[in-house]
C-alpha positions as CSV (number, residue, x, y, z in Angstrom):
1,M,-5.9,-9.2,11.2
2,K,-7.4,-12.5,8.4
3,R,-10.7,-11.9,10.6
4,L,-10.5,-7.6,9.2
5,L,-9.2,-8.6,5.1
6,A,-12.0,-11.0,5.4
7,V,-14.8,-7.8,5.7
8,F,-12.2,-5.5,3.9
9,L,-12.8,-8.7,0.5
10,F,-17.5,-9.0,1.2
11,T,-17.1,-5.3,1.5
12,A,-15.4,-4.3,-1.6
13,S,-16.8,-7.2,-3.6
14,C,-20.6,-5.9,-2.9
15,A,-20.5,-2.4,-3.2
16,H,-19.6,-2.6,-7.1
17,A,-20.3,-3.8,-9.5
18,Q,-16.7,-3.2,-10.9
19,P,-14.0,-4.1,-8.1
20,Q,-10.6,-4.0,-9.6
21,V,-8.2,-6.1,-7.4
22,W,-4.5,-5.3,-8.7
23,V,-1.1,-8.0,-7.1
24,N,1.7,-6.8,-6.2
25,A,5.3,-7.8,-4.6
26,G,6.2,-5.2,-1.7
27,F,7.5,-2.5,-2.3
28,L,11.1,-0.4,-3.1
29,S,12.6,2.2,-0.6
30,W,15.5,4.9,-0.9
31,H,15.6,5.6,3.1
32,I,16.8,8.9,3.9
33,D,18.7,8.4,6.4
34,R,21.8,6.9,4.1
35,D,23.3,5.8,7.2
36,R,20.8,3.4,9.0
37,G,21.0,0.1,7.0
38,F,17.4,-0.3,5.9
39,R,16.4,-2.6,3.6
40,E,14.6,-0.9,0.9
41,D,14.0,-4.2,-1.0
42,N,10.8,-5.0,0.2
43,W,9.9,-8.2,-0.5
44,G,6.1,-9.9,-0.3
45,L,3.1,-10.6,-1.8
46,G,0.0,-8.0,-1.3
47,G,-3.6,-6.8,-3.3
48,E,-6.1,-3.7,-3.7
49,V,-10.0,-3.9,-4.1
50,L,-10.8,-0.9,-5.3
51,F,-14.5,-0.8,-5.4
52,A,-14.8,2.9,-6.7
53,P,-12.4,4.8,-8.4
54,E,-12.2,6.9,-5.0
55,H,-12.3,4.3,-2.1
56,G,-10.1,0.4,-2.2
57,A,-9.0,-1.6,0.7
58,T,-5.5,-2.7,0.5
59,A,-3.7,-5.9,2.1
60,G,-0.2,-7.6,2.6
61,T,2.7,-9.3,3.6
62,F,6.4,-7.8,2.8
63,L,10.1,-8.2,4.4
64,N,10.4,-4.4,6.3
65,S,12.9,-2.6,6.0
66,E,14.5,-3.2,9.5
67,H,14.7,-6.4,8.3
68,Q,11.1,-8.2,9.5
69,R,7.9,-9.8,8.5
70,S,5.4,-7.4,8.6
71,R,1.6,-7.1,6.9
72,Y,-0.9,-4.8,6.8
73,I,-4.4,-4.0,6.1
74,G,-6.4,-1.0,4.7
75,Y,-8.6,1.2,3.4
76,Q,-7.1,3.5,0.7
77,W,-9.1,7.1,0.1
78,R,-8.3,8.4,-3.4
79,P,-10.2,11.5,-4.2
80,A,-7.5,13.7,-6.1
81,H,-7.6,12.7,-9.7
82,W,-6.2,13.4,-13.6
83,R,-6.7,11.6,-16.2
84,P,-2.5,12.2,-18.9
85,A,-2.0,10.0,-21.4
86,N,-4.7,7.8,-20.8
87,L,-2.8,7.0,-17.6
88,D,-5.6,7.0,-14.1
89,L,-3.1,9.3,-11.7
90,R,-4.8,9.4,-8.6
91,G,-3.9,10.7,-5.0
92,G,-4.4,10.2,-1.5
93,V,-3.9,8.9,1.3
94,A,-3.1,5.0,2.6
95,F,-5.1,4.2,6.8
96,S,-3.3,1.3,7.1
97,L,-2.5,-1.0,10.5
98,V,0.8,-2.7,9.9
99,D,2.9,-4.6,12.3
100,G,6.7,-5.9,12.7
101,Y,8.4,-3.2,12.5
102,P,11.3,-3.8,16.1
103,G,11.0,-0.2,16.0
104,T,7.6,0.9,16.5
105,R,5.7,-0.4,19.4
106,N,8.1,-3.7,19.0
107,G,6.4,-4.6,16.4
108,E,2.9,-4.5,17.6
109,V,0.1,-2.7,15.6
110,F,0.4,1.1,14.8
111,F,-2.1,2.7,13.1
112,A,0.5,4.1,9.4
113,P,-1.8,7.3,7.6
114,V,0.5,7.7,4.4
115,P,0.0,9.8,1.0
116,F,0.9,8.0,-2.1
117,L,-0.1,8.7,-5.3
118,A,-1.6,5.7,-8.1
119,L,-0.4,5.6,-11.3
120,E,-2.8,2.6,-13.4
121,G,-2.9,2.1,-16.4
122,R,-5.5,-0.9,-18.6
123,R,-3.1,-3.6,-17.2
124,I,-0.3,-2.7,-14.9
125,G,0.5,0.8,-12.9
126,A,2.5,2.1,-10.2
127,N,1.7,3.2,-6.0
128,F,4.7,5.7,-5.2
129,L,4.3,6.6,-1.4
130,V,5.6,8.8,1.1
131,L,6.5,7.8,4.1
132,P,6.9,9.6,6.5
133,N,8.9,8.9,10.2
134,R,10.5,10.0,12.8
135,R,12.8,7.0,13.2
136,A,12.6,6.3,8.8
137,S,11.4,7.5,6.9
138,A,11.4,6.9,3.5
139,V,9.9,7.5,-0.7
140,A,8.3,3.9,-2.2
141,V,7.5,2.6,-5.0
142,Q,5.1,-0.6,-5.3
143,L,4.6,-1.8,-8.2
144,K,2.0,-3.2,-9.8
145,L,-0.6,-5.5,-12.1
146,R,-4.4,-5.6,-12.6
147,I,-6.3,-9.2,-11.8
148,W,-9.7,-7.8,-12.4
């Protein structure tokens, strides 16, 4: 997983003269099934490197809804674009590899395509995600800060 992250960051730094780098502190989620005892404050540390407005890499770690540590790494495809009130609103899919969920592949790595909307200002933003899952569907928000 660390090698894959290094490849993503290297590719991102070479692909575009002005990449954007965002950091986040995990997710806040709301699960559809309210009776399962899922954790909804999924704190952690993550980042995105946007090497073009429509393309980026993402990686991080967080305490997941099943109260375990998860790690993720992925590619963001953000083809839809709107510009309301001088904010960038991008829609797309994050194609990610995720681990750490005991109820999904016994905690092993699995592929997760995650639809999302990214709302970005000059320095602050938020990702709004839809997490479809047979066991634990949820919606989530990820607040983020641009550091470069």
